C-alpha atoms as one frame of an Amber mdcrd trajectory, in Angstrom:
protein
  20.124   7.874  -8.149  15.996   8.353  -7.264  14.475   7.729  -3.916  11.118
   6.430  -3.828   8.591   5.441  -0.171   6.523   2.828  -0.998   3.376   3.059
   1.234   1.124  -0.225   1.052  -2.174  -0.737   2.433  -3.156   1.892   4.502
  -6.819   0.509   4.869  -7.768   3.787   6.388  -9.552   4.426   8.664  -8.335
   1.088  10.115  -4.831   2.165   9.740  -2.037   2.378  12.532  -2.456   6.171
  13.142   0.919   6.288  15.042   2.980   4.496  12.281   1.550   7.008   9.385
   2.419   9.666  11.535   6.502   8.198  11.908   6.253   7.690   8.004   5.788
  11.486   7.532   8.500  12.237   9.464  10.579   9.746   7.153   9.431  11.686
   4.166  10.577  14.781   5.587  14.201  13.329   6.574  14.569  11.461   3.561
  12.854  13.689   1.070  12.122  10.934  -0.979  11.820  11.892  -4.967   8.388
   9.682  -4.889   5.435   8.367  -2.847   3.853   5.375  -3.593   0.322   4.175
  -2.113   0.606   0.514  -2.845  -3.080  -0.294  -3.411  -5.790  -0.602  -0.821
  -5.550   2.919   0.949  -8.589   2.803   1.768 -10.721   0.341   3.446 -14.157
   0.997   1.163 -16.929  -0.295   4.284 -19.357   1.419   2.504 -18.937  -0.479
  -0.443 -17.692  -3.784   0.358 -19.202  -6.761  -1.305 -19.085  -8.578   1.714
 -21.752  -6.541   3.366 -23.840  -6.696   1.065 -27.711  -6.486   2.392 -25.746
  -6.301   6.235 -27.253  -3.466   7.449 -25.855  -3.888  10.844 -22.619  -3.616
   9.302 -23.209  -1.213   6.948 -24.816   1.388   9.683 -23.468   4.446   9.392
 -20.923   3.924   6.866 -21.227   6.595   3.960 -19.149   6.364   0.779 -18.543
  10.195   0.857 -17.398  10.769   4.466 -15.073   7.628   3.721 -13.362   9.827
   1.143 -13.655  12.938   2.802 -11.990  11.911   5.729  -9.255   9.848   3.526
  -8.528  13.458   1.647  -8.096  14.901   5.570  -5.994  12.716   7.289  -3.623
  11.059   4.660  -3.743  13.059   0.958  -3.563  16.284   2.516  -0.847  15.634
   4.941   1.178  13.917   2.121   0.510  16.135  -0.435   2.097  19.208   2.040
   5.857  17.202   0.839   5.274  18.522  -3.409   6.516  15.225  -4.156   5.133
  13.167  -7.172   2.361  10.393  -5.525   1.729   6.893  -7.712  -1.109   5.639
  -6.763  -2.244   2.238  -7.634  -5.539   0.718  -7.353  -5.928  -2.133  -4.928
  -8.671  -4.664  -4.431 -10.439  -2.583  -1.498 -10.513   0.101  -3.911 -11.932
  -1.549  -6.980 -14.875  -2.954  -4.862 -16.213   0.743  -6.510 -15.635  -0.451
  -9.962 -17.426  -3.811  -8.396 -20.608  -1.789  -7.085 -21.348   0.008 -10.613
 -21.400  -2.901 -12.494 -24.344  -3.920 -10.468 -25.510  -0.208 -10.166 -24.240
   1.207 -13.739 -26.348   4.373 -12.861 -23.720   5.208 -10.480 -20.876   5.524
 -12.998 -19.193   8.922 -12.115 -20.089   9.447  -8.818 -18.149   6.435  -6.566
 -14.994   6.170  -8.174 -12.177   7.249  -6.126  -9.767   8.777  -8.985 -12.982
  11.521  -9.431 -14.031  11.448  -6.015 -10.584  12.606  -4.508  -9.538  14.460
  -7.680  -6.584  12.533  -8.425  -6.221  13.646 -11.904  -6.203  16.999 -10.799
  -3.807  16.687  -7.597  -1.136  15.102 -10.169  -1.199  12.144  -8.929  -0.511
   8.897 -11.173  -3.011   6.250 -11.092  -2.137   3.429 -11.979  -5.236   0.525
 -12.955  -6.532  -2.469 -10.813  -3.676  -5.514 -11.395  -1.801  -3.149 -13.537
   2.148  -2.887 -12.727   4.440   0.002 -12.026   8.045  -0.135 -13.115  10.610
   1.480 -10.890  14.039   0.892 -13.036  14.157  -3.125 -13.012  11.619  -3.352
 -10.135   8.200  -3.965 -10.820   5.372  -2.828  -8.122   2.008  -3.805  -7.393
  -0.958  -4.033  -5.249  -0.279  -7.643  -5.422  -1.907 -11.136  -7.228  -1.366
 -14.359  -5.261  -2.315 -15.096  -1.412  -1.009 -18.606  -1.310   1.494 -19.258
   2.037   4.552 -19.359  -0.380   3.285 -15.855  -2.309   6.831 -14.390  -3.046
   7.951 -17.524  -4.686   4.583 -17.768  -7.070   4.994 -13.972  -7.520   9.070
 -13.795  -8.952   8.211 -17.229 -10.685   5.115 -15.507 -12.435   6.799 -12.629
 -13.446  10.774 -14.137 -13.950  11.986 -10.602 -13.162  11.879  -8.860  -9.649
   8.440  -7.788  -7.991   7.310  -5.876  -4.993   4.227  -5.943  -3.715   1.491
  -5.707  -0.474  -1.396  -7.136  -0.081  -1.219  -9.779   2.426   0.089  -7.853
   4.805   3.232  -9.717   5.857   6.530  -9.699   5.248   8.179 -12.359   2.760
  11.028 -12.801   0.271  11.887 -15.161  -1.983  14.981 -15.128  -4.524  15.286
 -17.024  -7.924  18.602 -17.543  -9.707  18.638 -17.472 -13.955  21.052 -20.317
 -15.125  23.932 -20.659 -16.338  25.208 -17.400 -15.096  24.191 -17.789 -11.436
  24.889 -14.238 -10.640  21.588 -12.800 -12.133  18.802 -13.376 -10.149  15.319
 -11.640  -9.460  13.527 -11.441  -5.996   9.485 -11.403  -5.334   8.995  -8.485
  -1.901   6.246  -8.728  -0.130   5.848  -5.558   2.013   4.632  -5.201   5.892
   1.107  -3.291   5.785   0.229   0.455   7.585  -3.144  -0.921   8.620  -4.204
  -2.495  12.252  -2.496  -5.740  12.728  -5.688  -6.647  14.777  -9.051  -6.638
  12.463 -11.972  -6.826  13.834 -13.286  -9.673  11.832 -10.465 -11.916  12.838
 -11.927 -11.862  16.454  -8.124 -11.589  18.021  -7.198 -14.564  15.968  -3.310
 -14.826  15.614  -2.206 -13.679  12.202   1.422 -13.401   9.841   0.267  -9.371
   9.689   2.929  -7.278  10.587   3.369  -3.281  10.189   5.896  -1.648   8.083
   6.951   0.172   4.657   9.490  -0.173   1.836  12.077   2.501   0.455  13.571
   1.719  -2.981  17.273   3.543  -4.450  16.567   3.530  -7.919  19.948   3.895
  -9.907  20.347   5.273 -13.979  20.751   1.640 -15.062  17.503   0.412 -13.755
  19.035  -1.697 -10.791  17.949  -1.098  -7.256  18.019  -1.027  -3.472  15.036
  -2.357  -1.789  15.032  -1.680   1.803  11.876  -3.543   3.732  11.321  -1.738
   7.109   9.586  -4.417   9.400   8.291  -2.477  12.805   8.661  -4.184  15.949
   6.884  -4.050  18.994   5.811  -0.173  17.444   9.580   0.759  16.861  12.028
   0.885  13.764  14.840   2.068  12.573  15.404   4.220   9.433  18.666   6.177
   7.846  20.027   5.648  11.620  16.972   7.232  13.543  14.659   5.278  15.906
  11.066   6.110  15.427   8.577   4.837  18.335   4.622   4.475  17.379   3.634
   3.906  20.499   4.914   7.315  21.541   3.420   9.141  19.178  -0.009   7.660
  19.006   0.245   8.693  22.748   0.163  12.357  21.421
């Protein structure tokens, strides 16, 4: 059996710092074989196409400092565990390639895998919108964002799929006839980022914090545990974690 921790939508520097500190403790105590970064590890504010030509939004934001701070706050702490790391490219990281389409002279200078030296670190990079397989479970950043996005994903994949992207917890299960014991599920995991983003101006939303943990067996079958944070607390493997207490330190 192999163990993998799934970390969706960190959106550094807009991540939940208390939750990420707890995640480091979960990794320490659970000792997973894999750490899967499920996309949108960085918010990539400096290259956000929504902020193009908006000087006030871009004031003080530089892509180099974003990468440097991400390396310090996220990559270096994870690397200390000496575990295999999988990097799924999310739509936010893909903004670098969108920028290069308009400014081809920047190719080789602003891509996350180049600036963060992911290959040199031994991190496996999964390109944008491609699939990483963990046994019979397909892991993606996320394709669809409609209200019933898990149903849309499981019907499209016809296999079990796990993703982030929409920052909320949702599950839809589909049976396969005539043997109704055979089924597939689509699981939308919560996020590790701030659930009250500035651009929503305090409007209510369905975003919740959390992560996933997968146990994969030799035959490819798996057991996925979806951990949802409630009022700053969660339980994993019998241990209680309080993100609020860590945040105060």
